[in-house]
PDB file of N, CA, C and O in Angstrom:
ATOM      1  N   MET A   1      92.172  73.854 114.585  1.00  0.00           N
ATOM      2  CA  MET A   1      93.520  73.600 113.486  1.00  0.00           C
ATOM      3  C   MET A   1      94.464  74.898 113.158  1.00  0.00           C
ATOM      4  O   MET A   1      94.210  75.972 112.613  1.00  0.00           O
ATOM      5  N   ASN A   2      95.837  74.265 113.802  1.00  0.00           N
ATOM      6  CA  ASN A   2      96.985  75.555 113.201  1.00  0.00           C
ATOM      7  C   ASN A   2      97.301  75.533 111.662  1.00  0.00           C
ATOM      8  O   ASN A   2      97.146  74.553 110.932  1.00  0.00           O
ATOM      9  N   THR A   3      97.672  76.508 111.363  1.00  0.00           N
ATOM     10  CA  THR A   3      98.203  76.590 110.225  1.00  0.00           C
ATOM     11  C   THR A   3      99.256  77.712 110.180  1.00  0.00           C
ATOM     12  O   THR A   3      99.297  78.703 110.909  1.00  0.00           O
ATOM     13  N   LYS A   4     100.375  77.263 108.867  1.00  0.00           N
ATOM     14  CA  LYS A   4     101.492  78.235 109.386  1.00  0.00           C
ATOM     15  C   LYS A   4     101.344  79.935 108.504  1.00  0.00           C
ATOM     16  O   LYS A   4     100.753  80.081 107.434  1.00  0.00           O
ATOM     17  N   LEU A   5     101.899  80.834 109.127  1.00  0.00           N
ATOM     18  CA  LEU A   5     101.845  82.160 108.810  1.00  0.00           C
ATOM     19  C   LEU A   5     103.132  82.640 108.647  1.00  0.00           C
ATOM     20  O   LEU A   5     103.891  82.535 109.611  1.00  0.00           O
ATOM     21  N   THR A   6     103.498  83.102 107.712  1.00  0.00           N
ATOM     22  CA  THR A   6     105.073  83.711 107.973  1.00  0.00           C
ATOM     23  C   THR A   6     105.161  85.303 107.721  1.00  0.00           C
ATOM     24  O   THR A   6     104.756  85.842 106.691  1.00  0.00           O
ATOM     25  N   LEU A   7     105.748  85.974 108.810  1.00  0.00           N
ATOM     26  CA  LEU A   7     105.689  87.309 108.975  1.00  0.00           C
ATOM     27  C   LEU A   7     106.964  87.870 108.464  1.00  0.00           C
ATOM     28  O   LEU A   7     107.979  87.379 108.958  1.00  0.00           O
ATOM     29  N   ARG A   8     107.101  88.712 107.658  1.00  0.00           N
ATOM     30  CA  ARG A   8     108.174  89.566 107.562  1.00  0.00           C
ATOM     31  C   ARG A   8     108.374  90.994 108.177  1.00  0.00           C
ATOM     32  O   ARG A   8     107.636  91.974 108.081  1.00  0.00           O
ATOM     33  N   MET A   9     109.838  90.820 108.982  1.00  0.00           N
ATOM     34  CA  MET A   9     109.991  91.980 109.847  1.00  0.00           C
ATOM     35  C   MET A   9     111.465  92.175 109.851  1.00  0.00           C
ATOM     36  O   MET A   9     112.276  91.410 109.328  1.00  0.00           O
ATOM     37  N   ASP A  10     111.691  93.099 110.390  1.00  0.00           N
ATOM     38  CA  ASP A  10     112.847  93.610 110.463  1.00  0.00           C
ATOM     39  C   ASP A  10     113.701  92.824 111.662  1.00  0.00           C
ATOM     40  O   ASP A  10     113.403  92.696 112.849  1.00  0.00           O
ATOM     41  N   ASP A  11     115.102  92.246 110.785  1.00  0.00           N
ATOM     42  CA  ASP A  11     115.951  91.441 111.868  1.00  0.00           C
ATOM     43  C   ASP A  11     115.966  91.687 113.412  1.00  0.00           C
ATOM     44  O   ASP A  11     115.644  91.019 114.394  1.00  0.00           O
ATOM     45  N   SER A  12     116.390  92.719 113.237  1.00  0.00           N
ATOM     46  CA  SER A  12     116.318  93.135 115.057  1.00  0.00           C
ATOM     47  C   SER A  12     115.254  93.010 115.938  1.00  0.00           C
ATOM     48  O   SER A  12     115.314  92.759 117.142  1.00  0.00           O
ATOM     49  N   LEU A  13     114.108  93.238 115.133  1.00  0.00           N
ATOM     50  CA  LEU A  13     112.677  93.163 115.515  1.00  0.00           C
ATOM     51  C   LEU A  13     112.433  91.626 115.836  1.00  0.00           C
ATOM     52  O   LEU A  13     111.833  91.331 116.870  1.00  0.00           O
ATOM     53  N   ILE A  14     112.888  90.641 114.970  1.00  0.00           N
ATOM     54  CA  ILE A  14     112.804  89.487 115.140  1.00  0.00           C
ATOM     55  C   ILE A  14     113.346  88.682 116.514  1.00  0.00           C
ATOM     56  O   ILE A  14     112.784  87.887 117.268  1.00  0.00           O
ATOM     57  N   ARG A  15     114.888  89.336 116.487  1.00  0.00           N
ATOM     58  CA  ARG A  15     115.811  88.592 117.527  1.00  0.00           C
ATOM     59  C   ARG A  15     115.011  88.978 118.701  1.00  0.00           C
ATOM     60  O   ARG A  15     114.684  87.998 119.370  1.00  0.00           O
ATOM     61  N   ALA A  16     114.448  90.517 119.319  1.00  0.00           N
ATOM     62  CA  ALA A  16     113.864  90.783 120.156  1.00  0.00           C
ATOM     63  C   ALA A  16     112.942  90.001 120.607  1.00  0.00           C
ATOM     64  O   ALA A  16     112.864  89.649 121.784  1.00  0.00           O
ATOM     65  N   ALA A  17     111.950  89.572 119.443  1.00  0.00           N
ATOM     66  CA  ALA A  17     110.728  88.930 119.771  1.00  0.00           C
ATOM     67  C   ALA A  17     111.156  87.836 120.040  1.00  0.00           C
ATOM     68  O   ALA A  17     110.656  87.538 121.124  1.00  0.00           O
ATOM     69  N   LYS A  18     111.892  86.922 119.642  1.00  0.00           N
ATOM     70  CA  LYS A  18     112.342  85.695 120.292  1.00  0.00           C
ATOM     71  C   LYS A  18     113.142  85.724 121.328  1.00  0.00           C
ATOM     72  O   LYS A  18     113.348  84.678 121.945  1.00  0.00           O
ATOM     73  N   GLU A  19     113.725  86.889 121.705  1.00  0.00           N
ATOM     74  CA  GLU A  19     114.161  86.982 123.348  1.00  0.00           C
ATOM     75  C   GLU A  19     112.895  87.011 124.329  1.00  0.00           C
ATOM     76  O   GLU A  19     112.792  86.335 125.353  1.00  0.00           O
ATOM     77  N   TYR A  20     111.956  87.912 123.833  1.00  0.00           N
ATOM     78  CA  TYR A  20     111.130  88.110 124.403  1.00  0.00           C
ATOM     79  C   TYR A  20     109.949  86.969 125.027  1.00  0.00           C
ATOM     80  O   TYR A  20     109.389  86.942 126.123  1.00  0.00           O
ATOM     81  N   ALA A  21     109.843  86.105 123.899  1.00  0.00           N
ATOM     82  CA  ALA A  21     109.087  84.918 123.872  1.00  0.00           C
ATOM     83  C   ALA A  21     109.865  84.247 125.010  1.00  0.00           C
ATOM     84  O   ALA A  21     109.371  84.115 126.130  1.00  0.00           O
ATOM     85  N   LYS A  22     111.355  83.740 124.625  1.00  0.00           N
ATOM     86  CA  LYS A  22     112.268  83.208 125.512  1.00  0.00           C
ATOM     87  C   LYS A  22     112.022  83.439 127.269  1.00  0.00           C
ATOM     88  O   LYS A  22     112.220  82.652 128.194  1.00  0.00           O
ATOM     89  N   GLN A  23     111.632  84.522 127.269  1.00  0.00           N
ATOM     90  CA  GLN A  23     111.890  84.976 128.801  1.00  0.00           C
ATOM     91  C   GLN A  23     110.868  84.629 129.062  1.00  0.00           C
ATOM     92  O   GLN A  23     110.873  84.252 130.234  1.00  0.00           O
ATOM     93  N   ARG A  24     109.677  84.505 128.500  1.00  0.00           N
ATOM     94  CA  ARG A  24     108.429  84.339 129.024  1.00  0.00           C
ATOM     95  C   ARG A  24     107.962  82.452 129.023  1.00  0.00           C
ATOM     96  O   ARG A  24     106.991  81.943 129.582  1.00  0.00           O
ATOM     97  N   GLY A  25     108.909  81.846 128.296  1.00  0.00           N
ATOM     98  CA  GLY A  25     108.553  80.584 127.872  1.00  0.00           C
ATOM     99  C   GLY A  25     107.764  80.219 127.079  1.00  0.00           C
ATOM    100  O   GLY A  25     107.313  79.077 126.983  1.00  0.00           O
ATOM    101  N   LYS A  26     107.518  81.112 126.446  1.00  0.00           N
ATOM    102  CA  LYS A  26     106.225  80.841 124.927  1.00  0.00           C
ATOM    103  C   LYS A  26     106.952  81.157 123.737  1.00  0.00           C
ATOM    104  O   LYS A  26     107.950  81.877 123.696  1.00  0.00           O
ATOM    105  N   SER A  27     106.355  80.532 122.684  1.00  0.00           N
ATOM    106  CA  SER A  27     106.608  80.806 121.727  1.00  0.00           C
ATOM    107  C   SER A  27     106.459  82.430 121.099  1.00  0.00           C
ATOM    108  O   SER A  27     105.680  83.234 121.610  1.00  0.00           O
ATOM    109  N   VAL A  28     107.094  82.676 120.236  1.00  0.00           N
ATOM    110  CA  VAL A  28     106.635  83.756 119.421  1.00  0.00           C
ATOM    111  C   VAL A  28     105.493  83.915 118.794  1.00  0.00           C
ATOM    112  O   VAL A  28     104.812  84.934 118.911  1.00  0.00           O
ATOM    113  N   SER A  29     105.085  82.614 117.849  1.00  0.00           N
ATOM    114  CA  SER A  29     103.512  82.238 117.459  1.00  0.00           C
ATOM    115  C   SER A  29     102.553  82.576 118.280  1.00  0.00           C
ATOM    116  O   SER A  29     101.515  83.123 117.909  1.00  0.00           O
ATOM    117  N   ARG A  30     102.865  82.234 119.630  1.00  0.00           N
ATOM    118  CA  ARG A  30     101.786  82.146 120.491  1.00  0.00           C
ATOM    119  C   ARG A  30     101.835  83.743 121.185  1.00  0.00           C
ATOM    120  O   ARG A  30     100.725  84.171 121.502  1.00  0.00           O
ATOM    121  N   ILE A  31     102.659  84.384 121.371  1.00  0.00           N
ATOM    122  CA  ILE A  31     102.451  85.819 121.323  1.00  0.00           C
ATOM    123  C   ILE A  31     101.937  86.597 120.580  1.00  0.00           C
ATOM    124  O   ILE A  31     101.180  87.492 120.958  1.00  0.00           O
ATOM    125  N   VAL A  32     102.270  86.379 119.377  1.00  0.00           N
ATOM    126  CA  VAL A  32     101.777  87.045 118.443  1.00  0.00           C
ATOM    127  C   VAL A  32      99.999  86.973 118.313  1.00  0.00           C
ATOM    128  O   VAL A  32      99.139  87.853 118.272  1.00  0.00           O
ATOM    129  N   GLY A  33      99.949  85.485 118.274  1.00  0.00           N
ATOM    130  CA  GLY A  33      98.386  85.255 118.647  1.00  0.00           C
ATOM    131  C   GLY A  33      97.621  85.697 119.420  1.00  0.00           C
ATOM    132  O   GLY A  33      96.503  86.037 119.034  1.00  0.00           O
ATOM    133  N   GLU A  34      98.007  85.823 120.750  1.00  0.00           N
ATOM    134  CA  GLU A  34      97.718  85.912 122.090  1.00  0.00           C
ATOM    135  C   GLU A  34      97.454  88.002 121.739  1.00  0.00           C
ATOM    136  O   GLU A  34      96.467  88.500 122.280  1.00  0.00           O
ATOM    137  N   TYR A  35      98.176  88.739 121.063  1.00  0.00           N
ATOM    138  CA  TYR A  35      98.162  89.848 121.137  1.00  0.00           C
ATOM    139  C   TYR A  35      97.055  90.079 119.952  1.00  0.00           C
ATOM    140  O   TYR A  35      96.308  91.058 119.927  1.00  0.00           O
ATOM    141  N   PHE A  36      97.059  89.183 119.113  1.00  0.00           N
ATOM    142  CA  PHE A  36      95.655  89.595 117.950  1.00  0.00           C
ATOM    143  C   PHE A  36      94.122  89.484 118.822  1.00  0.00           C
ATOM    144  O   PHE A  36      93.152  90.239 118.883  1.00  0.00           O
ATOM    145  N   LEU A  37      94.438  88.170 119.436  1.00  0.00           N
ATOM    146  CA  LEU A  37      93.115  88.158 120.581  1.00  0.00           C
ATOM    147  C   LEU A  37      92.740  89.229 121.364  1.00  0.00           C
ATOM    148  O   LEU A  37      91.566  89.564 121.518  1.00  0.00           O
ATOM    149  N   THR A  38      93.733  89.807 121.890  1.00  0.00           N
ATOM    150  CA  THR A  38      93.458  90.983 122.491  1.00  0.00           C
ATOM    151  C   THR A  38      93.097  92.345 121.403  1.00  0.00           C
ATOM    152  O   THR A  38      92.612  93.414 121.772  1.00  0.00           O
ATOM    153  N   LEU A  39      93.315  92.132 120.586  1.00  0.00           N
ATOM    154  CA  LEU A  39      92.509  93.515 119.572  1.00  0.00           C
ATOM    155  C   LEU A  39      91.434  92.805 119.330  1.00  0.00           C
ATOM    156  O   LEU A  39      90.711  93.495 118.611  1.00  0.00           O
ATOM    157  N   GLY A  40      90.934  91.768 119.554  1.00  0.00           N
ATOM    158  CA  GLY A  40      89.440  91.063 119.366  1.00  0.00           C
ATOM    159  C   GLY A  40      89.404  90.909 117.705  1.00  0.00           C
ATOM    160  O   GLY A  40      88.392  91.232 117.082  1.00  0.00           O
ATOM    161  N   VAL A  41      90.525  90.419 117.078  1.00  0.00           N
ATOM    162  CA  VAL A  41      90.698  89.509 116.219  1.00  0.00           C
ATOM    163  C   VAL A  41      90.103  88.171 116.069  1.00  0.00           C
ATOM    164  O   VAL A  41      90.721  87.496 116.893  1.00  0.00           O
ATOM    165  N   GLY A  42      89.367  87.512 115.560  1.00  0.00           N
ATOM    166  CA  GLY A  42      88.986  86.066 115.756  1.00  0.00           C
ATOM    167  C   GLY A  42      88.338  85.790 116.898  1.00  0.00           C
ATOM    168  O   GLY A  42      88.557  84.752 117.522  1.00  0.00           O
ATOM    169  N   GLN A  43      87.411  86.764 117.308  1.00  0.00           N
ATOM    170  CA  GLN A  43      87.300  86.499 118.721  1.00  0.00           C
ATOM    171  C   GLN A  43      86.268  85.306 118.970  1.00  0.00           C
ATOM    172  O   GLN A  43      85.217  85.435 118.341  1.00  0.00           O
ATOM    173  N   SER A  44      86.363  84.288 119.688  1.00  0.00           N
ATOM    174  CA  SER A  44      85.278  83.223 119.696  1.00  0.00           C
ATOM    175  C   SER A  44      85.177  82.496 121.356  1.00  0.00           C
ATOM    176  O   SER A  44      86.013  82.608 122.253  1.00  0.00           O
ATOM    177  N   ASP A  45      84.165  81.911 121.380  1.00  0.00           N
ATOM    178  CA  ASP A  45      84.077  81.569 123.165  1.00  0.00           C
ATOM    179  C   ASP A  45      85.289  80.742 123.445  1.00  0.00           C
ATOM    180  O   ASP A  45      85.623  80.541 124.612  1.00  0.00           O
ATOM    181  N   GLU A  46      85.881  80.313 122.569  1.00  0.00           N
ATOM    182  CA  GLU A  46      87.252  79.500 123.320  1.00  0.00           C
ATOM    183  C   GLU A  46      88.160  80.602 123.895  1.00  0.00           C
ATOM    184  O   GLU A  46      88.834  80.387 124.903  1.00  0.00           O
ATOM    185  N   TYR A  47      88.177  81.886 123.197  1.00  0.00           N
ATOM    186  CA  TYR A  47      89.388  82.738 124.001  1.00  0.00           C
ATOM    187  C   TYR A  47      88.528  84.206 123.947  1.00  0.00           C
ATOM    188  O   TYR A  47      88.560  85.065 123.066  1.00  0.00           O
ATOM    189  N   PRO A  48      87.702  84.176 125.285  1.00  0.00           N
ATOM    190  CA  PRO A  48      87.046  84.945 125.443  1.00  0.00           C
ATOM    191  C   PRO A  48      87.963  86.468 126.085  1.00  0.00           C
ATOM    192  O   PRO A  48      89.084  86.476 126.592  1.00  0.00           O
ATOM    193  N   ILE A  49      87.303  87.313 125.915  1.00  0.00           N
ATOM    194  CA  ILE A  49      88.094  88.820 126.422  1.00  0.00           C
ATOM    195  C   ILE A  49      87.494  89.081 127.710  1.00  0.00           C
ATOM    196  O   ILE A  49      86.278  89.228 127.836  1.00  0.00           O
ATOM    197  N   THR A  50      88.496  89.158 128.885  1.00  0.00           N
ATOM    198  CA  THR A  50      88.337  89.302 130.124  1.00  0.00           C
ATOM    199  C   THR A  50      87.653  90.717 130.513  1.00  0.00           C
ATOM    200  O   THR A  50      87.825  91.819 129.992  1.00  0.00           O
ATOM    201  N   PRO A  51      86.810  90.332 131.609  1.00  0.00           N
ATOM    202  CA  PRO A  51      86.053  92.009 131.729  1.00  0.00           C
ATOM    203  C   PRO A  51      86.937  93.167 132.310  1.00  0.00           C
ATOM    204  O   PRO A  51      86.413  94.279 132.371  1.00  0.00           O
ATOM    205  N   ILE A  52      88.525  92.977 132.840  1.00  0.00           N
ATOM    206  CA  ILE A  52      89.204  93.708 133.243  1.00  0.00           C
ATOM    207  C   ILE A  52      89.432  94.384 131.746  1.00  0.00           C
ATOM    208  O   ILE A  52      89.286  95.580 131.495  1.00  0.00           O
ATOM    209  N   ALA A  53      89.860  93.251 130.720  1.00  0.00           N
ATOM    210  CA  ALA A  53      90.519  93.585 129.678  1.00  0.00           C
ATOM    211  C   ALA A  53      89.367  94.745 128.520  1.00  0.00           C
ATOM    212  O   ALA A  53      89.766  95.555 127.683  1.00  0.00           O
ATOM    213  N   LYS A  54      87.880  94.405 128.904  1.00  0.00           N
ATOM    214  CA  LYS A  54      86.972  94.908 128.144  1.00  0.00           C
ATOM    215  C   LYS A  54      86.952  96.584 128.546  1.00  0.00           C
ATOM    216  O   LYS A  54      86.719  97.582 127.863  1.00  0.00           O
ATOM    217  N   SER A  55      87.224  96.440 129.638  1.00  0.00           N
ATOM    218  CA  SER A  55      86.896  97.958 130.677  1.00  0.00           C
ATOM    219  C   SER A  55      87.960  98.805 130.261  1.00  0.00           C
ATOM    220  O   SER A  55      87.773 100.018 130.355  1.00  0.00           O
ATOM    221  N   LEU A  56      89.181  98.331 129.762  1.00  0.00           N
ATOM    222  CA  LEU A  56      90.286  99.013 129.487  1.00  0.00           C
ATOM    223  C   LEU A  56      90.586  99.329 127.993  1.00  0.00           C
ATOM    224  O   LEU A  56      91.505 100.107 127.738  1.00  0.00           O
ATOM    225  N   ARG A  57      89.719  98.659 126.805  1.00  0.00           N
ATOM    226  CA  ARG A  57      89.807  98.745 125.657  1.00  0.00           C
ATOM    227  C   ARG A  57      89.252 100.341 125.583  1.00  0.00           C
ATOM    228  O   ARG A  57      88.244 100.784 126.133  1.00  0.00           O
ATOM    229  N   GLY A  58      90.227 101.073 124.729  1.00  0.00           N
ATOM    230  CA  GLY A  58      89.692 102.563 124.538  1.00  0.00           C
ATOM    231  C   GLY A  58      89.859 103.483 125.641  1.00  0.00           C
ATOM    232  O   GLY A  58      89.230 104.523 125.442  1.00  0.00           O
ATOM    233  N   ALA A  59      90.572 103.456 126.877  1.00  0.00           N
ATOM    234  CA  ALA A  59      90.327 104.017 127.572  1.00  0.00           C
ATOM    235  C   ALA A  59      91.482 105.410 127.531  1.00  0.00           C
ATOM    236  O   ALA A  59      91.527 106.323 128.355  1.00  0.00           O
ATOM    237  N   LEU A  60      92.225 105.258 126.499  1.00  0.00           N
ATOM    238  CA  LEU A  60      93.182 106.077 126.401  1.00  0.00           C
ATOM    239  C   LEU A  60      93.105 106.830 124.893  1.00  0.00           C
ATOM    240  O   LEU A  60      93.865 107.555 124.250  1.00  0.00           O
ATOM    241  N   LYS A  61      91.834 106.283 124.700  1.00  0.00           N
ATOM    242  CA  LYS A  61      91.230 107.139 123.154  1.00  0.00           C
ATOM    243  C   LYS A  61      90.974 108.613 123.447  1.00  0.00           C
ATOM    244  O   LYS A  61      90.338 109.026 124.417  1.00  0.00           O
ATOM    245  N   GLY A  62      91.643 109.496 122.326  1.00  0.00           N
ATOM    246  CA  GLY A  62      91.508 110.856 122.431  1.00  0.00           C
ATOM    247  C   GLY A  62      92.333 111.585 123.215  1.00  0.00           C
ATOM    248  O   GLY A  62      92.124 112.798 123.245  1.00  0.00           O
ATOM    249  N   HIS A  63      93.404 111.047 123.993  1.00  0.00           N
ATOM    250  CA  HIS A  63      94.586 111.296 124.850  1.00  0.00           C
ATOM    251  C   HIS A  63      96.010 111.425 123.640  1.00  0.00           C
ATOM    252  O   HIS A  63      96.392 110.663 122.752  1.00  0.00           O
ATOM    253  N   ASP A  64      96.418 112.520 124.042  1.00  0.00           N
ATOM    254  CA  ASP A  64      97.680 112.705 122.834  1.00  0.00           C
ATOM    255  C   ASP A  64      98.590 112.295 123.934  1.00  0.00           C
ATOM    256  O   ASP A  64      98.883 113.159 124.759  1.00  0.00           O
ATOM    257  N   LEU A  65      99.101 111.043 124.070  1.00  0.00           N
ATOM    258  CA  LEU A  65     100.155 110.659 124.621  1.00  0.00           C
ATOM    259  C   LEU A  65     101.307 109.984 123.609  1.00  0.00           C
ATOM    260  O   LEU A  65     100.979 109.404 122.575  1.00  0.00           O
ATOM    261  N   ASP A  66     102.512 110.113 123.981  1.00  0.00           N
ATOM    262  CA  ASP A  66     103.356 109.848 123.054  1.00  0.00           C
ATOM    263  C   ASP A  66     104.450 108.730 123.940  1.00  0.00           C
ATOM    264  O   ASP A  66     104.189 108.424 125.103  1.00  0.00           O
ATOM    265  N   ARG A  67     105.639 108.206 123.248  1.00  0.00           N
ATOM    266  CA  ARG A  67     106.795 107.751 123.867  1.00  0.00           C
ATOM    267  C   ARG A  67     107.241 108.387 124.931  1.00  0.00           C
ATOM    268  O   ARG A  67     107.634 107.711 125.882  1.00  0.00           O
ATOM    269  N   GLU A  68     107.274 109.859 124.997  1.00  0.00           N
ATOM    270  CA  GLU A  68     108.005 110.536 125.590  1.00  0.00           C
ATOM    271  C   GLU A  68     107.453 110.883 127.083  1.00  0.00           C
ATOM    272  O   GLU A  68     108.098 111.176 128.090  1.00  0.00           O
ATOM    273  N   ASP A  69     105.747 110.723 126.853  1.00  0.00           N
ATOM    274  CA  ASP A  69     104.891 110.902 128.059  1.00  0.00           C
ATOM    275  C   ASP A  69     105.213 109.410 128.875  1.00  0.00           C
ATOM    276  O   ASP A  69     105.380 109.263 130.086  1.00  0.00           O
ATOM    277  N   TYR A  70     105.237 108.561 128.003  1.00  0.00           N
ATOM    278  CA  TYR A  70     105.636 107.194 128.963  1.00  0.00           C
ATOM    279  C   TYR A  70     106.904 107.089 129.576  1.00  0.00           C
ATOM    280  O   TYR A  70     107.082 106.730 130.740  1.00  0.00           O
ATOM    281  N   ARG A  71     107.882 107.447 128.675  1.00  0.00           N
ATOM    282  CA  ARG A  71     109.056 107.541 129.604  1.00  0.00           C
ATOM    283  C   ARG A  71     109.015 108.403 130.868  1.00  0.00           C
ATOM    284  O   ARG A  71     109.334 107.906 131.948  1.00  0.00           O
ATOM    285  N   ARG A  72     108.581 109.852 130.754  1.00  0.00           N
ATOM    286  CA  ARG A  72     108.474 110.215 131.872  1.00  0.00           C
ATOM    287  C   ARG A  72     107.842 109.435 133.053  1.00  0.00           C
ATOM    288  O   ARG A  72     108.510 109.281 134.075  1.00  0.00           O
ATOM    289  N   HIS A  73     106.468 108.890 132.955  1.00  0.00           N
ATOM    290  CA  HIS A  73     105.869 108.261 133.558  1.00  0.00           C
ATOM    291  C   HIS A  73     106.488 106.773 134.382  1.00  0.00           C
ATOM    292  O   HIS A  73     105.819 106.048 135.118  1.00  0.00           O
ATOM    293  N   LEU A  74     107.639 106.629 134.087  1.00  0.00           N
ATOM    294  CA  LEU A  74     108.117 105.336 134.275  1.00  0.00           C
ATOM    295  C   LEU A  74     109.351 106.076 134.889  1.00  0.00           C
ATOM    296  O   LEU A  74     109.935 105.442 135.769  1.00  0.00           O
ATOM    297  N   GLU A  75     109.899 107.442 134.540  1.00  0.00           N
ATOM    298  CA  GLU A  75     111.073 107.797 135.623  1.00  0.00           C
ATOM    299  C   GLU A  75     110.338 107.810 136.929  1.00  0.00           C
ATOM    300  O   GLU A  75     110.576 107.083 137.893  1.00  0.00           O
ATOM    301  N   GLN A  76     109.197 108.945 136.809  1.00  0.00           N
ATOM    302  CA  GLN A  76     108.520 108.953 138.034  1.00  0.00           C
ATOM    303  C   GLN A  76     108.357 108.058 139.000  1.00  0.00           C
ATOM    304  O   GLN A  76     108.708 108.159 140.176  1.00  0.00           O
ATOM    305  N   LYS A  77     107.678 106.957 138.338  1.00  0.00           N
ATOM    306  CA  LYS A  77     107.417 105.604 138.978  1.00  0.00           C
ATOM    307  C   LYS A  77     109.021 105.032 139.689  1.00  0.00           C
ATOM    308  O   LYS A  77     109.285 104.707 140.846  1.00  0.00           O
ATOM    309  N   TYR A  78     109.796 105.077 138.585  1.00  0.00           N
ATOM    310  CA  TYR A  78     110.857 104.004 139.414  1.00  0.00           C
ATOM    311  C   TYR A  78     112.164 105.056 140.046  1.00  0.00           C
ATOM    312  O   TYR A  78     113.211 104.495 140.370  1.00  0.00           O
ATOM    313  N   LEU A  79     112.085 106.147 140.156  1.00  0.00           N
ATOM    314  CA  LEU A  79     113.323 106.483 140.275  1.00  0.00           C
ATOM    315  C   LEU A  79     112.816 107.926 141.871  1.00  0.00           C
ATOM    316  O   LEU A  79     113.702 108.595 142.402  1.00  0.00           O
TER     317      LEU A  79
END
């Protein structure tokens, strides 16, 4: 059964989320639902976590990484 949920977010984030969903051919609701599933919320046999996803969970725990680290990684990868 699907039930309506209202989320309150910044207008610019909502616009970005809608564009992101549109580019992927999904609804914002579906993307939010899939995100919660990746967190392990409401896990059931209907939506099992794949072995690859399980193996990645907690892989960066204890590492002090931030947005700048990720930016540097992308620069090295694509430049």
